[in-house]
C-alpha positions in Angstrom: -9.2 25.1 -54.0 -8.6 27.1 -50.8 -5.4 26.6 -49.0 -5.4 25.2 -45.4 -2.8 26.5 -43.1 -1.3 24.3 -40.4 -2.7 26.4 -37.5 -6.2 26.1 -39.1 -5.7 22.3 -39.5 -5.0 21.9 -35.8 -7.9 24.0 -34.9 -10.2 22.0 -37.1 -9.0 18.7 -35.6 -9.5 19.7 -32.0 -12.8 21.4 -32.5 -14.2 18.7 -34.7 -13.1 15.8 -32.6 -13.1 16.5 -28.8 -12.8 12.8 -28.0 -9.4 12.7 -29.8 -8.3 15.7 -27.7 -9.3 13.9 -24.4 -7.6 10.7 -25.4 -4.4 12.6 -26.4 -4.5 14.4 -23.0 -4.8 11.1 -21.1 -2.0 9.5 -23.1 0.3 12.5 -22.4 -0.5 12.5 -18.6 0.1 8.7 -18.5 3.5 9.0 -20.2 4.5 11.9 -17.9 3.6 9.8 -14.8 5.4 6.7 -16.1 8.5 8.8 -16.9 8.5 10.4 -13.5 8.1 7.1 -11.7 10.7 5.4 -13.8 13.0 8.3 -13.0 12.3 7.9 -9.3 13.4 4.2 -9.4 16.4 4.9 -11.6 17.6 7.7 -9.3 16.4 6.0 -6.1 19.9 6.4 -4.6 19.5 10.2 -4.7 16.3 10.3 -2.7 16.0 12.1 0.6 13.5 10.1 2.5 12.6 12.8 5.0 11.5 15.0 2.0 9.1 12.3 0.7 5.4 12.4 1.5 3.4 9.3 2.2 1.8 9.7 -1.2 5.2 9.7 -2.9 6.2 6.6 -0.9 2.9 5.0 -2.1 3.8 5.8 -5.7 7.3 4.3 -5.2 5.7 1.1 -3.9 3.2 1.0 -6.8 5.9 1.5 -9.4 8.1 -1.2 -7.9 5.3 -3.6 -7.8 4.6 -3.1 -11.6 8.3 -4.0 -12.2 8.0 -7.2 -10.1 9.8 -5.8 -7.0 8.1 -6.4 -3.7 8.0 -3.5 -1.1 10.4 -5.3 1.1 13.0 -5.4 -1.7 13.0 -1.7 -2.4 15.5 -0.7 0.3 17.9 -3.5 -1.0 17.6 -2.1 -4.5 18.4 1.3 -3.2 21.5 0.1 -1.4 22.7 -1.7 -4.5 22.4 1.6 -6.5 24.4 3.5 -3.9 21.9 4.9 -1.3 23.6 5.5 2.0 22.8 2.9 4.7 21.1 5.5 7.0 18.8 6.6 4.2 18.0 3.0 3.2 17.1 2.2 6.8 14.8 5.3 6.8 13.2 4.1 3.5 12.6 0.6 4.9 11.0 2.0 8.1 8.8 4.4 6.1 7.6 1.6 3.8 6.9 -0.8 6.6 5.1 1.8 8.7 3.0 2.8 5.7 2.1 -0.9 4.9 1.2 -1.6 8.5 -1.1 1.4 8.6 1.1 3.4 11.0 1.7 7.1 10.8 4.5 8.1 8.6 6.4 9.8 11.3 6.4 6.8 13.6 9.9 5.7 14.5 11.3 2.4 15.6 12.4 -0.9 14.3 11.0 -2.6 11.3 7.7 -4.2 12.3 6.3 -7.6 11.7 5.2 -6.7 8.2 8.8 -7.1 7.0 9.2 -10.2 4.9 5.5 -10.6 4.1 4.3 -10.0 0.6 1.2 -7.9 0.0 -1.0 -8.2 -3.0 -1.8 -5.2 -5.1 -5.4 -5.2 -4.2 -4.5 -5.3 -0.4 -2.1 -2.4 -0.9 -4.6 -0.3 -2.8 -7.2 -0.9 -0.1 -4.6 0.0 2.6 -3.5 3.1 0.8 -7.1 4.2 0.3 -7.9 3.8 4.0 -4.8 5.7 5.0 -5.7 8.6 2.7 -9.1 8.8 4.3 -7.9 8.5 7.9 -4.9 10.8 7.7 -5.7 14.4 6.6 -2.0 15.1 6.2 -1.2 12.1 4.0 0.6 14.4 1.4 3.0 15.9 3.9 6.6 14.8 4.6 7.6 13.9 8.1 9.5 17.2 8.4 6.5 19.2 7.3 4.3 17.4 9.9 6.7 18.4 12.7 6.6 22.1 11.9 4.2 23.8 14.3 1.4 25.5 12.3 2.2 23.8 9.0 -0.9 21.5 9.3 -3.2 24.5 9.7 -3.3 25.3 6.0 -3.3 21.6 4.9 -6.2 20.3 6.9 -9.1 19.2 4.6 -11.6 19.6 7.5 -10.6 23.3 8.0 -12.1 26.0 5.7 -10.9 29.7 5.9 -13.4 30.8 3.2 -14.9 34.2 4.4 -18.6 34.1 5.4 -20.7 36.3 3.2 -23.8 36.1 5.4 -22.6 38.8 7.8 -23.9 42.3 8.5 -22.1 45.0 6.5 -19.2 46.1 8.7 -18.9 49.8 9.3 -15.2 49.7 8.6 -15.6 48.1 5.2 -13.8 50.1 2.4 -16.0 50.6 -0.6 -14.4 49.9 -4.0 -15.2 49.7 -7.6 -17.8 47.0 -8.4 -19.5 47.0 -5.0 -23.3 47.0 -5.1 -24.7 49.5 -2.6 -28.3 49.1 -1.4 -29.6 52.5 0.0 -32.8 52.5 1.9 -34.6 55.7 3.1 -37.5 55.3 5.5 -39.6 57.4 7.8 -41.5 60.4 6.4 -39.9 59.7 3.0 -39.7 56.3 1.4 -37.0 55.6 -1.2 -34.7 52.8 -2.2 -31.6 52.8 -4.5 -29.7 49.9 -6.0 -26.4 51.4 -7.2 -23.1 50.0 -8.3 -19.7 51.8 -7.8 -18.1 52.5 -11.1 -14.4 52.3 -11.8 -14.0 56.0 -10.9 -15.3 55.2 -7.4 -18.6 57.1 -7.8 -22.3 56.2 -7.8 -24.9 58.0 -9.9 -28.1 59.0 -7.9 -31.1 59.9 -10.0 -32.1 63.6 -9.8 -28.9 64.3 -7.8 -25.9 63.2 -9.8 -22.6 61.4 -9.0 -21.4 61.0 -5.4 -17.8 59.9 -4.6 -17.8 56.8 -2.3 -14.7 54.8 -3.5 -12.1 54.4 -0.9 -14.4 55.4 1.9 -15.6 53.2 4.7 -19.3 52.3 5.0 -19.6 54.7 7.9 -18.0 57.6 6.0 -20.1 56.8 2.9 -23.3 56.9 5.0 -22.5 60.4 6.2 -21.6 61.6 2.7 -24.8 60.1 1.2 -27.0 61.5 4.0 -25.6 65.0 3.3 -26.0 64.7 -0.5 -29.5 63.2 -0.4 -30.6 65.8 2.2 -30.7 68.4 -0.6 -33.5 66.6 -2.4 -35.2 64.8 0.5 -36.5 67.0 3.3 -36.3 65.8 6.9 -33.2 63.7 6.3 -30.8 66.2 8.0 -31.1 68.4 10.9 -31.2 67.9 14.7 -34.7 66.4 14.6 -34.9 64.3 11.3 -38.1 62.7 10.2 -36.4 60.5 7.6 -33.6 58.1 8.0 -30.9 56.4 5.8 -29.3 53.0 5.9 -26.7 51.6 3.5 -25.7 48.0 3.0 -23.8 45.9 0.5 -25.4 43.8 -2.1 -23.1 41.6 -4.3 -19.6 41.5 -2.9 -16.9 42.5 -5.3 -13.8 40.5 -6.0 -10.3 41.7 -5.2 -6.9 40.5 -6.5 -4.2 39.8 -3.9 -0.5 38.9 -4.7 0.9 36.0 -2.6 4.7 35.9 -2.8 7.6 34.6 -0.8 8.0 31.2 0.9 4.6 29.9 0.1 3.4 26.4 -1.0 1.5 27.9 -4.0 2.6 31.6 -4.6 0.7 33.6 -7.2 -2.1 36.1 -7.7 -5.5 35.1 -6.2 -9.0 36.5 -6.7 -10.7 36.6 -3.4 -14.0 38.1 -2.0 -13.6 41.6 -0.7 -14.3 40.3 2.8 -11.2 38.1 2.7 -8.6 38.4 5.4 -4.9 37.6 5.6 -5.7 34.0 6.7 -8.0 33.6 3.7 -5.2 34.5 1.4 -2.7 32.2 3.1 -5.1 29.3 3.0 -5.7 29.8 -0.7 -1.9 29.8 -1.3 -1.4 26.7 0.8 0.3 28.5 3.7 4.0 28.9 4.2 6.3 26.2 3.0 9.0 24.4 4.9 11.3 27.5 4.7 8.5 30.1 5.3 8.1 32.2 8.4 4.9 31.7 10.4 5.5 34.6 12.8 6.2 37.5 10.4 3.7 37.4 7.5 3.8 40.9 6.0 0.9 42.7 4.3 1.9 45.6 2.0 -0.7 48.1 0.6 0.4 50.9 -1.7 4.0 49.9 -1.1 3.6 50.4 2.7 3.7 47.8 5.4 0.2 47.8 7.0 0.3 44.6 9.1 2.5 41.9 10.4 0.7 38.7 11.2 2.0 36.1 13.8 0.2 32.8 13.1 1.4 31.4 16.4 -0.7 34.0 18.3 -3.8 32.6 16.6 -2.8 29.0 17.2 -2.0 29.4 20.9 -4.2 32.3 22.0 -6.9 32.7 19.2 -5.6 36.3 18.7 -6.7 37.6 15.2 -6.1 41.3 15.8 -3.5 41.4 13.0 -5.7 39.4 10.7 -6.9 42.5 8.7 -9.3 42.6 5.8 -7.5 42.6 2.5 -8.0 45.2 -0.3 -7.5 45.1 -4.0 -3.8 44.8 -5.1 -2.6 44.0 -1.6 0.7 42.1 -1.4 1.3 39.3 1.2 4.9 38.4 1.6 6.1 35.3 3.6 9.8 35.8 4.3 12.2 32.9 5.1 12.2 31.7 8.6 15.0 33.3 10.7 15.2 31.0 13.7 13.6 27.6 14.2 14.2 25.1 17.1 13.1 21.6 17.8 11.7 20.2 21.0 12.1 16.5 21.7 10.8 14.8 24.8 7.7 14.6 27.1 6.0 17.9 26.2 2.3 18.1 25.1 3.4 18.9 21.5 6.7 18.0 20.1 8.1 19.4 16.8 9.8 22.3 15.1 9.0 25.8 16.4 9.8 29.2 15.1 11.2 31.7 17.6 11.5 35.5 17.4 14.3 37.7 18.5 14.2 38.3 22.3 12.1 35.2 23.1 13.3 32.9 25.8 12.9 29.2 26.6 9.9 29.8 28.9 8.1 31.6 26.0 8.4 28.6 23.9 6.4 26.4 26.3 3.3 28.4 25.5 3.3 26.8 22.0 4.3 23.3 23.1 1.5 23.1 25.6 3.9 22.7 28.5 5.5 19.6 30.1 3.7 16.3 30.4 3.5 14.4 33.7 6.5 12.3 32.8 8.9 15.2 32.1 11.9 16.0 34.2 11.4 19.8 34.8 14.5 20.7 36.8 16.8 20.9 33.8 16.7 20.7 30.0 19.6 20.0 27.6 20.2 22.2 24.6 22.2 21.0 21.5 23.6 24.0 19.6 25.9 24.6 16.7 28.3 27.4 17.6 31.6 28.4 16.0 31.2 25.6 13.4 30.9 22.9 16.0 28.3 21.3 18.2 28.0 21.7 21.9 25.7 20.8 24.7 24.2 23.4 27.2 22.5 22.4 30.5 19.8 25.0 31.4 18.4 24.7 35.0 14.8 25.6 35.5 15.6 28.9 37.2 17.2 30.2 33.9 14.2 29.3 31.7 13.1 32.9 31.7 16.6 34.2 30.7 17.9 31.7 28.2 17.7 33.0 24.6 17.3 30.5 21.8 19.2 30.3 18.5 18.4 28.9 15.1 19.0 25.1 15.0 18.8 24.5 18.7 17.6 21.1 19.8 15.8 21.1 23.1 15.9 17.7 24.8 13.4 17.1 27.7 14.3 14.3 30.0 12.0 11.9 31.7 11.3 11.3 35.4 13.1 8.3 36.9 11.3 5.0 37.0 11.9 4.7 40.7 9.7 5.2 43.8 10.9 7.0 46.9 8.3 5.8 49.4 6.8 2.6 48.2 6.4 -0.8 49.9 4.4 -3.7 48.5 2.6 -6.7 49.9 1.5 -9.7 47.8 0.0 -13.1 48.5 -2.7 -14.0 51.1 -3.8 -10.6 52.3 -7.1 -9.0 51.8 -5.8 -5.9 50.0 -2.5 -6.7 48.2 -0.8 -3.8 46.4 1.4 -0.8 47.0 1.5 1.4 50.1 3.4 4.5 51.2 5.8 4.7 54.1 5.5 8.5 54.6 3.6 8.1 57.8 6.5 7.5 60.2 8.1 4.1 60.7 5.9 1.5 58.9 6.5 -2.1 60.2 5.5 -5.5 58.8 2.5 -5.6 61.3 1.5 -2.1 60.2 1.6 -3.0 56.6 -0.6 -6.1 57.1 -3.1 -3.8 59.0 -3.0 -1.5 56.0 -3.8 -4.4 53.7 -6.8 -5.2 56.0 -5.4 -8.3 57.5 -4.5 -11.8 56.4 -6.7 -14.1 54.4 -7.9 -17.3 56.2 -5.6 -19.6 54.1 -2.5 -17.5 54.8 0.6 -19.6 55.8 1.8 -17.8 58.9 4.7 -20.0 59.9 7.0 -18.2 57.5 7.0 -15.2 55.2 9.7 -13.6 53.0 10.7 -9.9 52.9 12.4 -9.0 49.7 14.6 -5.9 49.9 16.4 -3.8 47.4 20.0 -3.2 48.4 21.9 0.0 47.8 23.6 -1.5 44.7 20.1 -2.5 43.4 20.6 -6.2 44.1 17.9 -8.3 45.6 18.1 -9.6 49.1 15.6 -11.8 51.0 14.9 -11.9 54.7 12.9 -14.7 56.4 10.3 -13.7 58.9 8.4 -15.5 61.7 5.1 -14.0 60.7 3.0 -15.7 63.4 5.5 -14.4 66.0 5.4 -10.9 64.7 1.6 -10.9 64.8 1.5 -12.4 68.3 4.2 -10.1 69.6 6.6 -12.9 70.5 9.0 -11.9 67.6 10.6 -8.6 66.8 8.7 -6.5 64.3 10.7 -5.3 61.3 10.7 -1.6 60.2 10.2 -1.4 56.4 12.4 0.4 53.9 11.7 1.9 50.5 11.0 -0.8 47.8 10.5 -3.6 50.3 8.2 -6.4 49.1 6.4 -8.6 51.7 5.3 -12.0 50.3 2.9 -14.0 52.4 2.1 -17.4 50.8 -1.1 -19.4 50.9 -1.2 -22.9 52.3 -2.5 -24.0 49.0 0.5 -22.5 47.2 3.0 -24.7 49.0 1.2 -28.1 48.9 -0.1 -30.5 46.3 -3.7 -30.2 45.4 -5.6 -32.9 47.2 -8.0 -35.1 45.2 -9.7 -38.6 45.3 -10.6 -40.9 42.4 -13.5 -43.3 41.9 -13.6 -46.0 39.2 -16.1 -48.7 38.2 -19.8 -48.9 38.5 -20.8 -45.2 39.2 -22.6 -42.8 36.9 -19.6 -40.4 36.6 -16.3 -42.0 37.4 -13.3 -39.7 37.6 -11.3 -37.4 39.9 -12.9 -35.2 42.5 -11.6 -32.6 45.0 -10.8 -34.0 48.5 -12.7 -32.8 51.5 -11.9 -33.4 55.1 -13.8 -36.4 56.7 -15.1 -37.4 53.3 -16.3 -41.0 53.2 -16.8 -43.5 50.4 -20.6 -42.8 50.4 -19.9 -39.0 50.0 -17.7 -39.7 47.0 -20.3 -42.0 45.4 -22.9 -39.2 45.8 -20.5 -36.8 44.3 -20.0 -39.1 41.3 -23.7 -39.5 40.5 -24.5 -42.5 42.6 -24.2 -46.3 42.0 -25.2 -48.0 38.8 -27.7 -50.9 38.8 -24.8 -53.2 38.1 -22.8 -52.1 41.1 -22.3 -54.1 44.2 -22.3 -52.4 47.6 -19.8 -54.9 49.0 -16.1 -55.6 48.3 -15.4 -51.9 47.7 -11.7 -51.4 47.5 -9.7 -48.3 48.5 -6.1 -48.0 47.2 -4.2 -45.7 49.4 -0.7 -44.3 48.8 2.2 -45.7 50.9 4.7 -43.2 52.2 7.1 -45.8 53.7 9.2 -46.7 50.6 11.5 -49.1 52.5 8.7 -51.7 53.1 8.4 -52.5 49.4 4.6 -52.0 49.6 3.2 -50.0 46.6 -0.4 -49.4 47.8 -2.3 -50.0 51.0 -5.6 -51.8 50.0 -8.6 -51.5 52.3 -12.0 -53.2 51.7 -15.4 -52.2 53.1 -19.1 -52.6 52.4 -21.6 -49.8 52.4 -25.4 -49.7 52.8 -27.2 -50.3 49.4 -29.3 -47.2 50.1 -26.2 -45.2 51.0 -27.2 -44.8 54.6 -24.1 -43.9 56.8 -22.9 -47.0 58.6 -20.3 -47.3 61.4 -18.0 -49.3 59.1 -18.0 -46.5 56.5 -17.7 -43.8 59.1 -14.7 -45.5 60.7 -12.8 -45.4 57.4 -12.8 -41.8 56.1 -11.0 -41.1 52.8 -7.5 -39.6 52.7 -6.0 -37.4 50.0 -5.2 -39.3 46.7 -7.3 -42.4 47.6 -8.6 -44.4 44.7 -12.0 -46.1 45.2 -13.0 -49.1 43.1 -16.7 -50.0 42.8 -17.0 -53.6 41.5 -19.7 -55.1 39.3 -22.3 -57.3 40.9 -21.4 -61.0 40.2 -25.0 -61.9 39.3 -25.7 -58.9 37.1 -26.0 -59.5 33.3 -27.4 -57.3 30.6 -29.4 -58.7 27.8 -27.5 -60.0 24.7 -29.2 -60.1 21.3 -28.8 -62.3 18.2 -30.6 -61.7 14.9 -32.3 -64.2 12.7 -32.9 -63.2 9.0 -34.4 -64.9 6.1 -36.5 -68.0 5.9 -37.7 -68.6 9.5 -41.3 -68.2 10.7 -40.5 -65.3 13.1 -37.3 -63.5 12.0 -36.0 -60.6 14.1 -33.9 -60.1 17.3 -33.8 -62.7 20.0 -32.4 -62.4 23.5 -30.0 -65.1 24.5 -31.6 -67.0 27.4 -28.6 -68.8 28.7 -24.9 -69.1 28.4 -25.1 -72.4 26.5 -27.9 -71.5 24.1 -27.1 -72.8 20.5 -28.2 -72.2 17.0 -30.8 -74.9 17.0 -32.4 -73.5 20.1 -33.0 -70.0 18.8 -34.3 -71.4 15.4 -36.8 -73.4 17.3 -37.8 -70.3 19.3 -38.3 -68.6 15.9 -40.8 -71.3 14.8 -38.3 -73.3 12.8 -37.4 -73.1 9.1 -40.0 -72.1 6.5 -40.9 -74.2 3.5 -38.7 -72.1 1.2 -35.6 -72.3 3.3 -32.3 -73.5 1.9 -30.4 -74.8 5.0 -27.2 -75.5 3.0 -26.9 -71.8 2.2 -27.4 -70.7 5.8 -24.5 -68.6 7.2 -23.5 -67.1 10.6 -22.0 -63.6 10.8 -20.0 -63.2 14.0 -18.2 -60.2 15.5 -14.4 -60.3 15.7 -12.2 -59.0 18.4 -11.8 -55.8 16.3 -15.6 -55.1 16.5 -16.1 -51.5 17.8 -19.7 -51.4 18.9 -21.3 -48.6 21.0 -19.7 -48.3 24.4 -21.7 -48.6 27.6 -21.7 -44.8 27.9 -23.1 -44.4 24.4 -25.8 -47.0 25.0 -26.8 -45.1 28.1 -26.9 -41.9 26.2 -29.0 -43.5 23.5 -31.5 -44.6 26.2 -31.6 -41.1 27.7 -32.3 -39.6 24.3 -35.1 -42.0 23.6 -36.7 -41.1 27.0 -36.3 -37.4 26.3 -37.9 -37.8 22.8 -40.8 -39.6 24.3 -41.2 -36.9 26.9 -40.8 -34.0 24.5 -44.0 -31.8 24.9 -43.9 -30.7 21.3 -44.2 -34.3 20.1 -46.3 -36.0 22.8 -49.2 -35.2 25.1 -49.0 -32.6 27.9 -46.8 -33.5 30.8 -47.5 -33.6 34.5 -45.1 -32.1 37.0 -43.1 -35.3 37.5 -42.6 -35.8 33.8 -41.5 -32.1 33.4 -38.9 -32.6 36.1 -37.7 -35.8 34.5 -37.5 -34.2 31.1 -35.5 -31.2 32.4 -33.1 -33.5 34.3 -32.5 -35.8 31.3 -32.1 -32.7 29.0 -29.4 -31.2 31.3 -27.5 -34.5 31.4 -27.5 -34.8 27.6 -26.4 -31.2 27.2 -23.5 -31.8 29.6 -22.5 -35.0 27.7 -22.6 -33.0 24.4 -20.2 -30.4 25.9 -17.9 -33.1 27.2 -17.9 -34.8 23.8 -17.0 -31.5 22.1 -14.1 -30.9 24.4 -12.9 -34.4 23.9 -13.1 -34.1 20.1 -11.2 -30.8 20.3 -8.5 -32.4 22.4 -8.2 -35.3 20.0 -7.9 -33.0 17.0 -5.1 -31.1 18.8 -3.2 -34.2 19.6 -3.6 -35.5 16.1 -1.8 -32.4 14.7 1.3 -33.4 16.6 0.9 -37.2 16.3 3.9 -38.9 14.8 2.7 -41.4 12.2 4.5 -44.7 12.6 4.2 -48.2 11.2 1.8 -50.2 13.4 3.4 -53.7 12.9 4.9 -55.9 10.2 1.5 -56.4 8.5 1.1 -52.7 7.8 2.8 -53.0 4.4 0.1 -55.5 3.2 -3.2 -53.6 3.0 -5.1 -56.8 2.2 -3.9 -58.5 5.3 -4.5 -55.5 7.4 -8.1 -55.2 6.1 -8.7 -58.9 6.8 -7.1 -58.6 10.2 -9.1 -55.6 11.3 -12.4 -56.8 9.9 -15.1 -56.3 12.5 -17.3 -59.2 11.3 -16.5 -62.6 9.8 -18.5 -65.3 8.0 -18.6 -68.6 9.9 -19.5 -71.6 7.8 -22.2 -73.7 9.3 -24.1 -76.8 8.1 -27.7 -76.0 9.2 -29.1 -79.3 7.9 -26.8 -81.2 10.2 -27.4 -78.8 13.1 -31.2 -79.2 12.9 -30.8 -83.0 12.6 -28.4 -83.3 15.5 -29.1 -80.5 18.0 -26.3 -80.0 20.6 -23.6 -81.5 18.3 -20.2 -79.9 17.7 -21.6 -78.2 14.6 -24.4 -76.6 16.7 -22.4 -73.6 17.8 -23.1 -71.7 21.1 -24.4 -68.2 20.3 -22.7 -65.0 21.2 -23.9 -61.4 21.3 -24.3 -59.8 18.0 -24.5 -63.0 16.0 -26.5 -62.8 12.8 -27.9 -66.1 11.3 -29.1 -65.8 7.7 -31.2 -68.5 6.1 -31.7 -67.8 2.4 -34.3 -69.1 0.0 -33.4 -72.0 -2.2 -30.7 -70.8 -4.5 -30.5 -71.9 -8.2 -27.5 -70.1 -9.6 -23.7 -70.3 -9.7 -21.5 -67.2 -10.1 -18.1 -67.0 -11.9 -15.8 -64.1 -11.1 -12.1 -63.4 -11.4 -9.9 -64.3 -14.4 -12.6 -65.6 -16.7 -13.4 -64.0 -20.1 -17.0 -63.2 -19.2 -17.7 -63.0 -15.5 -21.3 -64.0 -15.2 -24.0 -65.9 -13.2 -25.5 -69.0 -14.6 -28.2 -71.6 -13.6 -27.1 -74.4 -11.3 -27.1 -77.9 -12.9 -26.8 -80.9 -10.7 -23.5 -82.8 -11.0 -22.1 -80.4 -13.6 -18.3 -80.0 -13.2 -16.5 -76.8 -12.5 -14.9 -76.7 -15.9 -18.2 -76.7 -17.7 -19.3 -73.7 -15.6 -16.0 -72.0 -16.6 -16.8 -72.7 -20.2 -20.1 -70.9 -19.8 -18.0 -67.9 -18.7 -15.9 -68.0 -21.9 -13.0 -70.0 -20.3 -9.9 -68.9 -18.4 -8.0 -65.7 -19.4 -4.3 -65.9 -20.2 -3.5 -64.5 -16.7 -5.6 -67.0 -14.9 -4.0 -69.1 -12.2 -6.0 -72.3 -12.8 -4.4 -74.4 -10.2 -5.6 -72.0 -7.5 -9.2 -71.8 -8.5 -11.5 -72.1 -5.5 -15.2 -72.2 -4.6 -17.0 -70.2 -1.9 -20.3 -71.8 -0.9 -23.5 -70.0 0.2 -22.8 -70.7 3.9 -19.4 -69.1 3.8 -17.2 -72.2 3.5 -14.6 -72.4 0.7 -12.8 -75.3 -1.1 -9.7 -75.1 -3.3 -8.5 -77.1 -6.3 -6.2 -80.0 -5.6 -3.5 -81.5 -7.8 -2.2 -85.0 -7.8 0.3 -86.5 -10.3 -0.4 -83.6 -12.7 -4.2 -84.1 -12.4 -6.5 -81.3 -11.1 -9.4 -82.2 -8.9 -11.9 -79.3 -8.8 -14.4 -78.9 -5.9 -18.0 -80.0 -6.2 -20.5 -77.2 -6.7 -23.8 -76.4 -4.9 -26.5 -73.9 -5.5 -25.4 -70.3 -4.6 -21.7 -71.1 -4.9 -19.2 -68.7 -6.4 -16.3 -69.8 -8.5 -13.3 -67.5 -8.1 -10.3 -67.7 -10.5 -7.3 -65.7 -9.1 -4.7 -63.8 -11.1 -1.2 -65.1 -11.8 1.5 -63.2 -9.9 3.6 -61.0 -12.2 7.1 -62.4 -12.8 9.8 -59.8 -13.0 12.8 -60.5 -15.2 16.3 -60.4 -13.8 17.8 -56.9 -13.9 21.3 -56.1 -15.2 22.6 -56.0 -11.7 21.0 -59.4 -11.0 22.6 -60.9 -14.1 26.0 -59.5 -13.0 25.5 -61.0 -9.5 24.5 -64.3 -10.9 27.5 -64.4 -13.2 29.8 -63.5 -10.3 28.3 -66.3 -8.2 28.8 -68.8 -11.0 32.4 -67.7 -11.6 33.1 -68.0 -7.9 31.6 -71.4 -7.8 33.6 -72.5 -10.8 36.9 -71.3 -9.2 36.0 -73.2 -6.0 35.2 -76.4 -7.9 38.5 -76.1 -9.8 40.5 -75.8 -6.7 38.8 -78.7 -5.1 39.7 -80.8 -8.1 43.3 -79.8 -8.0 
């Protein structure tokens, strides 16, 4: 048996089972990630927040969430483990800015996201959207501030060299290049040759030619001279054949990227690659790398020094040379870097060279913004191991040399105006105006504002002035006098504000009200010389039920000493609303309330309903105020042969009946008219019907809008309504239900009514009454506390107890003495007791026997027994003392 070595065993496992290898790799990566995140939470107190990228903050939040820690608790955890308060505050701001979708470098207080928990799915969605929207999601706030740093981290930017370019004449040929040589003219020949490692190409029938290290232009001359020996007409002053050389496949070169780079190393690049291509492949300079002194060494000699700022600010790529094989690019540490803070086009950290001044730096910042204070800047500098502040006036910007670590603070212009006056209120053009044009007065300012509005209150205006100590002062003006020239005009000063009120701003809004028999009662705006007829027209006109006489006007009384509350005036108007002298002589005044009364002789129809065994059941209109039950039954043709008068009942509305209101009934009528006029459901309409349909449709739409607004207002009020006990009956739901019942049964004796019309039993009818006359009933029903609630056949003269027996008898919880009977007409009779004997009510067809439940008796509690014993003891003591 052959021996298997351990190395061979591992090789066999991995080659025979690639799935095992992939699973092992995933497991290792997962463990590494968990260990790193666990380490980040355990050492959270040592974190430097400014050095964390948004991606690392995201990982911190994700790790905390898996351990049951909300994002808002991370900074508290960090403080408990010893993180300084300033770093904890930075961490909290970074977390909240990230969760709220803000940029990571946004400063300020903790936003409204603080204290609100976010689910894992919401956070993942938020992080994913941030990654997509921010191309610099993986950079720290410090890295984002470094000018030029984003250039090599922008995913939308690609420095890959284009290979679809004409062969440059200065291109240096090297080993591996494919040269395509074309000869045309009198002689035709093509060569496809590759440069060997010795730098030569082998031409058939000619031999090797050295081209390595030569430019395309030099190689063209060398090949032309060599090929001229075998191809006639290629050389000479008047050639007949011509030669062109171009590159085929581009070779690769290796370039070493060292120094302060994000990803230093040796990179394989196309031979067309430039310095920027190499820097982009290596991730660009890191936080400590120099952007203005990128050095390119070739054969141990410095061949170029690249200033990236020149490319960013001026597009200058003169130093961006093509790289060659084995070139070395070195990014040295930054020597001097300053920070600009304030209103410039581009804030951040900027690298400066030796001999550069403050004015040179503004080329890279984009200059001042419009809000900047340009006369002086403040420099914070560390010098002689301590900090100091230097004020640099604008005339020294070209002379002030910068040092490493300088902070340049740009101030902002003052929020003050030097030549502004304002006018507000009732002018045609309110706003701001300048006072540069000589002495501007109040009258001149009004002219600039294109005059007063018609409703301007000219008796008085107010000029608000800013005192020298920035306190507010007010000066009253006679505006009408200034405009007429009878009062002295006022010369305005800087920051004066002229306020001209409107007459409507200083008075109560005038209105009038109308109530009663009009189509749209309510409150309407007051108009001068308005009469009662005008208000009636405004409110939709009189209803049919309205009277044109005895119209009352309630007018406010201003004399409070008289004790009079309202001045009542009465008038009559023309029924056709023609203007009369009486109406004209009594115009309305502000706040008048007009009452339109109902006509005394106007009555709307009132309906009662007959159901059951009458010849003509249905709805009947009450003909008179004293119409009775017998009258309407006679109008219905009398009782049928199958009627059971004893079982007849009357259902009558109670005071709690909530039927449709007059407005709802009116709307119902309008809807019926509209439906009958609908052209989609009926015949074609003439012009009058079309106008009527449109008019009614508009009214119904307006009613629908008003109803919607009312429902919204009721819903809003219900949210804040304080639920309270209505009255003492609220605790008894049964009593409340009975009390608020909208309809009640009224027991009637129809046999007696029909025999004696007009008697006391023959009730006067009311609107909504429902008279039910059933067929002859032949059953009796037993419900309540019986063993078998059921319905049985009625037997003449059979006692109540026998009917109870047919239901199985009473239950143990039955309250026998309170058994009662409800008859078919709604009357009820209870059981009577006399000398221990029970007298049960007589039964009739259709009756219901109801056996109620005994009330539950609760035994005396321990506290009750103690109270009873105490009372008895006290009574005993009192009796004993009385005896003594």
